[in-house]
SEVEX-90157 format. One record per atom (N, C-alpha, C): atom name; x, y, z. Coordinates in steps of 0.001 Angstrom, whole numbers, always signed. Each point is the difference from the previous one (the first is absolute). Layout:
<pts>
CA/X/Y/Z
...
</pts>
This chain:
<pts>
N/-49238/+17485/-90573
CA/-149/+1301/+622
C/+506/-93/+1432
N/+719/+1016/+389
CA/+523/+99/+1352
C/-426/+1342/+571
N/-472/+20/+1232
CA/-375/+1239/+650
C/-1182/-176/+914
N/-394/+1106/+610
CA/-1118/-4/+933
C/-868/+1226/-234
N/-1243/-126/+404
CA/-978/+1087/-41
C/-205/+501/-1429
N/+511/+1163/-327
CA/-241/+608/-1315
C/+1181/-106/-964
N/+1182/-250/+522
CA/+1216/+102/-808
C/+609/-1378/-245
N/+243/-292/-1289
CA/+516/-1307/-376
C/+1106/+146/-1042
N/+907/-942/+3
CA/+997/-138/-1065
C/-364/-1256/-775
N/-27/+118/-1303
CA/-257/-1151/-870
C/+1278/-303/-762
N/+424/-1249/+73
CA/+1226/-421/-675
C/-316/-1255/-810
N/+434/-26/-1234
CA/-256/-1166/-837
C/+1157/-306/-930
N/+137/-1271/-341
CA/+992/-469/-963
C/-731/-769/-1091
N/+487/+70/-1213
CA/-687/-715/-1063
C/+887/-341/-1181
N/-474/-972/-772
CA/+618/-388/-1264
C/-1108/-47/-1043
N/+199/+680/-1113
CA/-973/+11/-1077
C/+634/-580/-1257
N/-372/-1228/-370
CA/+505/-531/-1279
C/-801/+597/-1156
N/+665/+267/-1095
CA/-693/+526/-1182
C/+687/-515/-1258
N/-740/+34/-1084
CA/+510/-424/-1293
C/+396/+1253/-763
N/+1273/+109/-389
CA/+482/+1170/-726
C/+560/-429/-1349
N/-93/+907/-954
CA/+558/-217/-1331
C/+1200/+919/-189
N/+1071/-573/-470
CA/+1185/+791/-296
C/+227/-3/-1500
N/+385/+1148/-552
CA/+278/+34/-1437
C/+1266/-764/-351
N/-2/-596/-1175
CA/+1176/-705/-528
C/+499/+804/-1202
N/+1274/+346/+26
CA/+598/+791/-1071
C/+1010/-854/-769
N/+54/+227/-1298
CA/+1086/-616/-771
C/+1192/+949/+62
N/+1142/-455/-426
CA/+1208/+832/+97
C/-18/+1168/-981
N/-847/-72/-1030
CA/-5/+1058/-1008
C/-1228/+904/+53
N/-1049/-405/+695
CA/-1252/+772/+33
C/-127/+799/+1290
N/-606/+1188/-100
CA/-272/+815/+1190
C/-1374/-309/+580
N/-900/-496/-825
CA/-1337/-364/+460
C/-13/-1466/+410
N/-801/-350/+998
CA/-31/-1398/+428
C/-529/-917/-1104
N/+574/-1199/-83
CA/-463/-976/-985
C/-1011/-962/+624
N/-189/+108/+1296
CA/-946/-855/+709
C/+51/+273/+1486
N/-745/-791/+735
CA/-49/+150/+1451
C/+99/-1369/+658
N/+615/-34/+1168
CA/+136/-1229/+756
C/-632/+214/+1372
N/-883/-915/+402
CA/-662/+121/+1286
C/+718/-782/+1080
N/-130/+481/+1223
CA/+563/-715/+1145
C/-734/+424/+1262
N/+144/-783/+1054
CA/-585/+348/+1294
C/+1017/+825/+769
N/-453/+1130/+531
CA/+862/+875/+794
C/-693/+249/+1340
N/+780/+79/+1059
CA/-541/+261/+1328
C/+289/+1430/+422
N/-1000/+633/+623
CA/+164/+1313/+599
C/-163/-177/+1508
N/+985/+436/+767
CA/-29/-118/+1454
C/-422/+1337/+587
N/-800/-30/+1069
CA/-506/+1253/+545
C/+33/+16/+1524
N/+137/+1209/+521
CA/-98/+288/+1422
C/-1023/+1119/+135
N/-947/-170/+897
CA/-1032/+1010/+197
C/+123/+559/+1407
N/+86/+1323/+120
CA/+97/+683/+1286
C/-1102/+1051/+65
N/-962/-165/+894
CA/-1123/+929/+116
C/-210/+418/+1448
N/-509/+1204/+168
CA/-541/+457/+1275
C/-1516/-7/-166
N/-720/-450/+1013
CA/-1463/-51/-89
C/-606/+627/+1244
N/-859/+985/-203
CA/-759/+602/+1094
C/-1443/-455/-163
N/-481/-703/+998
CA/-1319/-630/-63
C/-903/+621/+1069
N/-1184/+480/-394
CA/-953/+523/+972
C/-864/-1137/+551
N/-702/+254/+1060
CA/-873/-1020/+596
C/-1174/-349/-910
N/-379/+900/-884
CA/-1103/-254/-932
C/+448/-778/-1230
N/+1281/-306/-101
CA/+497/-791/-1113
C/+651/+795/-1115
N/-54/+1329/+56
CA/+650/+813/-1031
C/+1509/-46/+200
N/+734/-60/-1092
CA/+1455/-17/+129
C/+665/+872/-1052
N/+1205/+431/+342
CA/+872/+767/-886
C/+1338/-729/+2
N/+544/-290/-1183
CA/+1185/-849/-84
C/+988/+498/-1050
N/+974/+843/+377
CA/+1086/+328/-920
C/+1085/-1067/+91
N/+728/-192/-1082
CA/+1040/-1017/+41
C/+938/+50/-1182
N/+926/-939/+15
CA/+971/-125/-1074
C/+141/-1484/-350
N/+60/-271/-1287
CA/+203/-1349/-515
C/+1346/+1/-709
N/+904/-844/+466
CA/+1349/-80/-549
C/+93/-1289/-819
N/+491/+123/-1227
CA/+52/-1145/-916
C/+1417/-263/-470
N/+279/-1273/-297
CA/+1258/-405/-617
C/-330/-987/-1105
N/+444/+319/-1195
CA/-222/-889/-1135
C/+1045/+287/-1060
N/+617/-1042/-506
CA/+969/+188/-1076
C/-702/+339/-1310
N/-1305/-308/-87
CA/-756/+214/-1236
C/-1074/+1069/+150
N/+161/+952/+919
CA/-1081/+946/+258
C/-303/+895/-1187
N/+969/+260/-838
CA/-270/+843/-1178
C/-943/-702/-975
N/+54/-1339/-24
CA/-908/-761/-853
C/-1369/-159/+649
N/-44/-79/+1335
CA/-1255/-253/+711
C/-863/+1244/+120
N/+611/+1173/+152
CA/-758/+1232/+182
C/-71/+760/-1312
N/-1187/+246/-450
CA/-189/+739/-1243
C/-597/+1364/+317
N/-12/+940/-940
CA/-620/+1304/+248
C/-1483/-109/+320
N/-646/-1086/-380
CA/-1423/-176/+268
C/-271/-581/+1381
N/+1053/-303/+767
CA/-173/-589/+1324
C/-711/+976/+920
N/-806/-523/+922
CA/-745/+838/+936
C/+953/+774/+901
N/+1080/-628/+413
CA/+929/+629/+917
C/+1020/+839/-752
N/+435/+1064/+610
CA/+1019/+850/-600
C/+1281/-143/+811
N/+1054/-310/-661
CA/+1280/-128/+690
C/+498/+1412/+306
N/+151/+292/+1289
CA/+383/+1352/+399
C/+1509/+211/+41
N/+746/-1063/+218
CA/+1449/+158/+52
C/+667/-1296/-432
N/+1085/+141/-668
CA/+810/-1152/-397
C/+1408/+300/+482
N/+603/-916/+711
CA/+1327/+218/+548
C/+1042/-267/-1073
N/+238/+982/-863
CA/+981/-137/-1071
C/-362/-1132/-939
N/+948/-862/-265
CA/-230/-1144/-880
C/-223/-1261/+828
N/-558/+161/+1180
CA/-177/-1085/+948
C/-1255/-803/-298
N/-118/-1155/+636
CA/-1204/-824/-92
C/-1014/+372/+1073
N/+295/+984/+844
CA/-891/+433/+1072
C/-773/+1244/-432
N/-1275/+57/+354
CA/-789/+1216/-171
C/-1127/-25/+1023
N/-671/+1143/+196
CA/-1071/+21/+982
C/-1193/+798/-489
N/-1133/-256/+629
CA/-1262/+679/-303
C/-586/+485/+1319
N/-430/+1249/+32
CA/-664/+566/+1172
C/-1498/-226/-162
N/-675/-399/+1088
CA/-1438/-251/-84
C/-724/+664/+1157
N/-1279/+290/-206
CA/-877/+531/+1037
C/-1330/-723/-123
N/-496/-479/+1122
CA/-1287/-697/-1
C/-953/+611/+1005
N/-1243/+110/-387
CA/-1074/+456/+886
C/-1133/-989/-180
N/-573/-471/+1113
CA/-1062/-978/-149
C/-721/-309/+1298
N/-736/-1075/-7
CA/-781/-432/+1157
C/+210/-1493/+187
N/+288/-397/+1239
CA/+132/-1400/+342
C/-1349/-542/+430
N/-263/-1243/-383
CA/-1222/-671/+392
C/+344/-1159/+921
N/-750/-177/+1047
CA/+269/-1098/+941
C/+1048/+400/+1004
N/+546/-1016/+675
CA/+996/+276/+1053
C/+1392/+20/-540
</pts>
């Protein structure tokens, strides 16, 4: 976090390894004949603005930017997050977030 008094910028970088399954197709079948697992990495950049009160209450809107060659396999319709935009057929996508909460301690 960078800033003073009530206004802060939060910046973060991350790597999330995950295990994904890819379908295996034969040359004659349209349905997969099996699945092959592999480890895939998702890279992320987090950009947030944070307004913090003296009592510890905060409001934090932000954007999380992701890059993954396997994101279609990693994100399912049941995922908590909703992908709001996909840049064409790119490996980049982003999620908008809003946080409201209370900080404890200093």
